[in-house]
Steps between C-alpha positions, in 0.01 A plus 500: 500500500635837401514806736311824456632742239690785672227758428232285667725434799568874545129584479413224747763622748377859462142399572604284794678797657175706495357315801460679830354813341161656571219254559171497317225731615257353752135485388399765757755739348341509152359845430736656755818700473783559745479839673808623687435720801747768623646257759595257222225253592321357198134410506289349222208715393194407301459737206159660451433697183134459412240735658293211642799333667627837628158568652494159672861509627531330840124477561383174660851356545573352842875571507805648329840343567784724614694426179205573270327812373264639242617752238239712323595650163303811405518594132614853573599709800210626708374549854374153591333443834452153645272363768483189714135407439459123540877454540561257787863575593687821596723632222773751428407694184778666299456742209782529245564750222585393142869474604399253776587746777274495806277810519261393778468221758215394728616263774264253664183577300232306687234275345154646455219243481247770413265647442692649208409861582675466838833386351764775473696568181879503522759678289447683176681809625779471241537403136578127481499233233548189714361392835659221702317324783698304758412324821473756781839575656712389201544852359631649825723199572661538158558876489217590263432874532438793265802555276630142511532293184326168440624279218290274278 
């Protein structure tokens, strides 16, 4: 039996040396992107772009892991207010300008089961294009404040 031609052997060795690299994405990570906070911590955020999914956001969810978030993409900069109507967990809400710089933060926004007219609106005081929601306490613990940069 004859050995591999040199070209095949080189390709095989090259492919074999590729092991140990990044692993495949977990099923729960599909539809998410890594978001790096000012502290260097990376969370995975669901990306919401459609008006219906933006309106629903975290409503009816029972939890949000410390290493997870929700990133809302607005088509253009504007003054977007958010509320906690039918959201079940406290959140940190972060507004970012088109350059992904923090312009406003609400820490520990509390759930509001309703009625809807009794739920306060948060934010919307500054032009923003993105809004990031994190589990309550994560923003403060990771140095998120107006003027800091968030990468995604």
